[in-house]
N, C-alpha and C positions, 0 to 999 in steps of 0.2 A: 881404663875404666870410664874416662869421659867419653871416648868414642862409643863404648858399648852402651852407655846410658843414653847418648844421643840417638843411637840406632833403635833403642827400645821405645824412646819417645815417638820417633818417626814411624815405627811399625804400629804403635798404638793410634797415631794420627791417621795412618792410612786405613786402619781397620774401622775407625769411627767415620772417616769421610767417605769410604768407598763401600765397605760391606754393610755398615749400619746406617747408611745415609737416609734411607727411606723412613726407618724407624724413628730417628731423632728429629726428622723433618716434621713428622706427624705430631710428635710430642710438643715440639716448638709451636706448631700451628694451634694445637689445643691450648697451650698456655696463653696464646694471643687472642684466639677467637672462640667464643662459646655460643651455643644456641639456647636461648632462653624461651621457654613456652609462655604463651598468652592465652589464658583460659577464655572459652567462648561464653557468651550470655545464654543462660538455659532458656528453652522455649517456655512459653506461657501456656496455662490450661484454662480453657473457657467452657461455660455451659452452652447449650444449644442455641440460646438467645443472645450470646455474646458477653455474658457477664464473667469477669476474671474470677477464677477459682484457685489459681496458684500463680503468684507473681514474684518478681525479684524487686526487693526494696532495699534502699541504702541502709547499711548497717554499720555501726561504728565498733571497731576493734581496738584493743590496747596492745601494742606490739613493742618489743624491746630488742635492742642490739647490744649484745654483751660488751663488745669492745668500747662502746661509747658510754656505757653506764659507769658512773663513779660510785665506788663503794656499794656494790649491788646488794650485798648481804644486809646492810644497814638500811638501804633505800626500800627494799621489797616490802617490809611490814608496813611502811607508811603508804606506799602505793596501794597495797592490799586493802587498806582501810578506805582509801578514796574510791575505789571501784568495787568493793565488796567481794574480794577473792576468797572463795572458801578453801577447806583443807584439800579437797579433791583437785581443784585448780592449781593450788600451790605445789602439790605432789607432781602434777603433770608438767608444770613449768620446770621444776628441778630435773625431771627426767629429760626434758627437751634440751636443757642446757648442756647436758653430758653428751648428746649426740649431734648437736648442731654446731657449726663453725662460728666463731666468735663475731664474724661480720655478717652473718645471716639473721634475719629477724625471726623472733620467736613470737607467736601469737599467745598472748597471755589470758585474754578474755575476749569472747565475741558477744554481739548483741548488747552493747553497753546502753543503759538508759540515759535519758536526757540529763538527768541529775548527775549521774556518773561522769558523763562527758564534761559537764559544766565544772564539777568539783576538780577533775583533773586538769582541765584547761587553764583554770585560774592559777594552778601551782606548777604548770608544765615547765617553767623556766628553772625550777629547782631540781628537776630530774632529767638531766640529759641522757639521751639513749632510749628514753621512753616516748612514745608518740601515739596519737590517736589517728587510726587509718580508716578511711571510708571504703566499704566494699559492698557488693550486691549480696543479699541473703534471701533465701526462699521464704515466702510468707503465704499463709493460707487464710484469706479473709473470713471464711466461713467456719473455721476451727473444727470443732467436734462434729458438726453436721455432715460433713463430707470426708472425714478422715479415712474411713474404711474403703472408700471407692478410689479416691484420689491418691491416698497414701501419703508419703513424705519422703524428703531426702535427708540423709545423715552423713556423718563423716565415714569415709571409706575404712572398713575394718581390715585387720590382717588377713583373715580368710578371703575377703573380697579382693584384696590386693594381689593375692596369688592366682586368682581366677581371671581377672580382667586383663585387657590389653593395656598395659601401663602407658604406652605411647599415646593412646587416645585419652588418657586422663592426666597428662602432663599439666601441671599448674592447677589442677582441680582437686578439691579436697572432699567433695560430696558425690554422692550416687543415690539413685532411687532405691528405696528399701522395700516398699510394699505398694500395692495398688497400681494406678495408671502411671505413677512416677517410676515404678520399676518395669512395668510391662513395656513402656515406650521410652525407656532409658536412651536407647541408641539414637532416636530421632530428637529427643528433648535436649540432650547434652551438647549438640553441635560439634564442630570440628576445631581442634585446638590450633591457634596461630603461633608464629615464632618470630623472635628477634634474634639477629645475629649481632652479638655485642663484643667489643673489644675489652679484654681483661688483662690484668697483670699476673705475674706468677703466683700471687696468692689468691687469685680468683676474684678479685675486686673489679667491678664494672667501670670501664673508663669512658666508653662512648658506644652508641648504637650505630652499627654499620648498615644493616638492611633489616627489613621487617616484612612479615606476611601476616595480615590481619586474620583474626579468627573468624570462623563462620558461625553465626548464632544458630542455636537449636530451632527446630521447627515448632510452631505453635499447634496445639491439639485442642480440637473441639469436641466436647463430649455430647452424647445424646440425652443427658440428664435434663429433666425439666425442673429447674431450680425451685419454682414455687411449689411443685408437687413434692419435692424432696423435703422441703421445709415443713409442709402440711403433714406429711406422712410421719416425719419425726415427732411433731408436736402430738399427733394422734395416739402415739404409743405412750404418751404422758411419762410416768416414772417406771413403767414396765420394762423389763429386759425381753428382747425378742428381735425379730427381724421382719422387713417388708421389702418385697421385690415386685416392681411393676414393669411390665414389657409392652411394647407395641406389637401385637400378634402378627401384623402384616409384614413387618421388617425385622423383628428381633431386637429393636432398640430398646436399651434399658432407660426407662422413664424416671424411676426412683430405686434407690438401693440404700436401704437403712439397716444398720446394725446398732443396737443399743443394749447396754451403755457404750459410750464411744470415749474418745480422749482428744486432747488438743495436740495436733501434729506440730504446731509451732514450738512446743517445749523440746521436741526431739531434734529439730534442725541443727542447732549448734551445740548440742550435748546437753544432757540432763544429769543432775546429781544422782549418785548411787541410791540415796534414800528415796528420792522421788520416783525413780524408775522402778525400785523395788516395790514401792506402794502400788504402782500400776500393775506390775507383773504379778504380784501376790494377792491382789484384790480378789475376793470371792466372786465379784461380778464379772470379772475378766473383761475389762474394757478393751484390751489389745486384741481380743479374739474377734474375728470377722464372722459373726453368726450367719449372715446372709450367704456367704460363700463357703464356709468351712464346717459350720455346725451340722450335726447329724441328729435328726429327730425321728421318732416314729410318726409316720404320716397320718395315722388314724384313719378316720372315715373319708378323708379327702381322696382316697384312691378308689372308692366304690364306683364312681362312674367308669373307671378304667377296667375294673373287674367285671362290671356289667357289660361293657363292650366286648370283653373276652367271651362271656357267656353267649351274647348274640352271635358273635362271629363263629364260634365253635359249633353252634347249633344246640348247645346244652340248654339254652333258654330261648323263649320267644317273648316279645314285649308283653303280651297278655297272659303269660303263664303266671299262675299264682302259687305262692308258698304260705303255708299257715304258720303264723308266729304266736305262740303261747306265751312268749317271754323268755324262752330258753331253748337250747338245742343240745341234743346228745347223739353221739355216734352209736352205731349198732353195737350191742353187747358192751356198752360202757355206761356206767352210772353217773359219770361226771356231766354236769350241766354247764354249757357255755351260755352265759346270760346275755340277755339283750339290755340295752340301756334303759328301756321302758319295761319295768317289772311286770306290768300287767299284759304286755304283749301288744302287737299291732293287728292281729287278726289276719284276714287274707290280704296278701300284699303282692302286687305286680311290680314290674321293673321301675316304672316311673314313681310309684309310691315308695318303693324301696329306697330311692335316692332322696326323694323329698323328705321322708321321715327318718332316713338313715337307719333302717331296720337291720340290726346286726344278724338276726336269724336268717333272713333272706340270703345273706352273704356267707354265712356258715354253710348253709345247704349248697350254694352255688360253688363255693371254694371246694367242698368235697366232690362235687360232680366234675368240676374242671380239673382238679389235680394241680399240684405245685408246678409242674412243668408248663402247663399252659398259662397259668397265672404269671409265671416268671417271663414267658415269652411275650405276652401283651405289655406287661409293665416295662419291660426292657425297650419296647417300641417307643414308649413315652419318655425314655431317657433316664429312668430310675436305675441305679446301680452303675452309672457311668457319668463322666463329667459332661457338661453341656457344651464345653468348647468356648466359653466366654473369654474375651481377651483381657483377663485379669489373672494374675499368678496366684497359686496356692488353692485352687479349687479342689474340693474333696468329691469322691465318687459315690459316697454313701454305701449302702449295702443292700442288695437284692438277693434274698437267699434262694437256694434251690437244694435238692437233694444232693447233687454233685458238690455244691460248695460246703455243705455241712460234713460230708464225707472227707473231703480234703482238708478243711479247716479244723475239724474237731474229731475227726475219725469216729463219727457216730452216725447211726442210721436216721432217716427223716421219719418223723411220726405223723399220723393222720391229724392229730390235734394241732400240730404246727401249721399245717395247711389251712385249718379253719381260722386261726387267729391272724394268719398272713392275709387272709381274705378281708379282714376289717382293718388292715393297716398296723397291726401290732406284731409282737414276736421279734424276730431278728431284723425285720425290714426297718431300714434307716434312709432318710432322705434330707437333703438341704432345702432351705427356702427357695434358692435359685432353681433347683430341679422342679419343685412344685409349680413355680411360675412358668417354667418351660413346659411342663405337662399340660397345665390348663391353657396355655396359649396354643398348644397343639389341638386341644379339644375345640377351642374357639375357631381354629382354622380348618376344622374337619379333616385333620390328619396331616396338614402341611406343617413341616417342622422347621422353624426359622432359628438359626444359631444365635443366641443372644450376643450382643456386643455393645460396649459402653463408649467407644470412640467412634465419632461420626465423620469428622474431616481432619485432615492434616494440612497446615498452611505453611509455606515458605515465607518467612517474615521479610525477606529481601525483595523477592520477585512478587510477593502478594498473590501467589497463585495456590488455590486450595485443591486438594485431591480428595474425592469421596472414598470412604472405606466401603469396600464390597459388601454386598448383603449375601450371606451364605445359606443355603437351603438344603437340608438333608432329604433323601427320597421320602415321598409321601407314604404314610401308613396305608397299606393296601386292605381296604375293607370291602367285602363282596357286595354289600348292600349299603348305598348311601343313607337309607332310612335309619340305619342303626345309629348313626351319628345323631340324627334328629331325636331318636328315641331317648338317648342319653341326655341330650341338652334339654329336652323337655322335663326330664326329672330334675336337672339342675335349676331350671327356670321355676319349678314348683317349690324348690327349697326356699326361695325368697318371695315368690308371689302366690303360692298356693295357700289355701286355708289351713293346711296342717304342716306346712314347711318348717323345718327346724330354725330357719332364719327369717320367718315371715315378718317379725316385728322390724327388723333392719331394712326390709324391702318396702315398708309402707310409705306411701307418698312419693315414691321415686318418679321422676318425669321421663324415665326410660325403663325399658325392661332389660334385666340382666340376669345371668346364670351364675349360680354359686354352689358351694358344697362346704358344710361345716365339718369340723374334725376335732376329736378330743384324744389326746395321747396320754395314756395311763402310765405313771412312772413307777408304780410298785404293784405287786400281786395282792389280791384280796381273797380271803378265804371264801370257800363255796357259798356259805350262807350269810356272809357279813354284808352290810350296806354301809358305805363310807360316803359322807357328804363332804364336798369340797370346802365349804365355808367353815367346816369343823376340823379341817386338816391344816397343819402348819403350812405356810405359804410355799416353802421350798419343796413340799411333797405333793402340792396340788397339780392337777393334770395340766398339760400344756394345751392352750387354745389354738385352733388352726382354722383358716378359711381361705378357700380359693375362689376366684370369680373372674368373669370377663363381661365387658359391656361395650356397646349395647348388644342386644340379641342378634340383630342383623348387622353385618359389616363391623365387627368389634374393632374398637380403637385402643382398648387397654385390657390387659390380663394381669391379675394381682394375686400374690400369695403372702399370707400373713401368719406369723407365728408369735404368740404371746406366751413367754415362758411362765408356767405356774398360773396361767390366766383363768383356769377353771373350766370353761366351756367355749367351744367355737362360736356357738350361736349368741351367747351373752357378751363375749368380750372381743373376739376377733371380727365377727360379722359387722358390728356397728363401725369399726375402724375402716373396714373396707368400703362401707357406704359413704363415709366421708371423703375417702380418696376418689371413689368414682364420681361422686357429685362434683367435687372441685375440678377434676380433670375434664369431664365432659362439658361442664359450664364454661371452662376456660377455652376449650377447643371450639365449642360453638360460638363463643363471643368473638374469638379470632376470625372464625369464618364469616361471621356477620360483618365484622370491620373490613375484612378483605372484599366482601361483596359491595 
């Protein structure tokens, strides 16, 4: 028996030493050496003039190691009072204790205030195992003003954890959620570093063997003009809406406003369920990016594009006149499609049709063009498709056609739907960004510059900046260059003409600029009824729109404005545009004078 047992031991020893040698050597090495990730510093975000828009600030966190804490159950309520832990945080801590090893730190609360740090520090000696730890946390100095364009970072969620490369996020708890933070996540986050540390069999660190430092993320410089952004935000006052301003020559985004907004700093380190529910369920939808994702009927802002379609197709010449009695009817149809001016405009040519926004002119033009040619021209200006801006979540809007209606609704296209499409109503939906892109294309006489919000990317170590390329789509081919001038002359008359719909906003301008008012009706009105905006509940009032570019020659800025329930484009949106154009052109001229 003794010999047999000895032989069994020797056989087992031979098996372990010879056949399983590599396996157990690896296990032993793993017990002795471990690789610990070192998170990189996230890159900063700047405005075009170098002001910091997203930075990393020291932030204090309360952390706890279970094995060092004495009588945790009795200590926790006391600590919770010192640092104001709420029920959600206490539940998260309890969950973390069940899945984290006793010698690993649990983050109990981040973003402690100075008072919370002071209260705990005074009593720290009473609570072994609890400690205040300083880390870097994302901070947005301009808060609500830039939330929708910069976005924010937040804790990596379970769905995100399944989608990302986990090796690239070792040691990192946050990821870009929306805006530039998400669009440029890969270059902002940097590359994780590593330490090779010696540990014991329980996984406790004994010493650092080797280390490879992390590579910080690249800094991003935006094209935003911070002064213009602030001015545009203030110009909207307490109205809901959106403003997008572009440089027509480059496609650079100069201002990008969506209102109401939210404070992104509240979401960086987590927000209570009640606070987040209040944001998410608010009727004003502050989390919704109106400039990028909202879809509005464009109203009369598309009339210059429809007019161009009429000229290019030969259906209209610039001096052709249409009689406007205040209404329009199709053949063998008693329904009257009304003009906004009940008494009518009389004889109207193309320039006057744009200046006075004559609906009857465009009802007749739309009928003669047909929906196919309207669809083709509006598509050239980017309606019904994304602009390609370097921000996530852009919507394409809706550019209707007979084919679309047949596929989407299994219904035929009716002539009356062509008429209302010609004045920017019906199924047609656009975003503020699309309208800014369209008016920028008009300003460029057909050159289409892809909008972009990132201007430069800089390596913070080498201090080498790389320019973001300017992307241009093929020019809209128009057979006669004069057609562009005819349409633009009409837009100039909108603000500088004696009968222009926005002539009051154009008074006293030190430059000439082109514009077009628009009003988007939110509900149908019976044939013989007249509804006045000021007598209508605010939520049912028309949306006010205005598009413009300035100056007339060599345009420097193109802008699209939508004021939700603002009533009229001429009375509400056009004055806002004037403020924006004045500010930007004065600033640019002042800068040019200083450079000179």
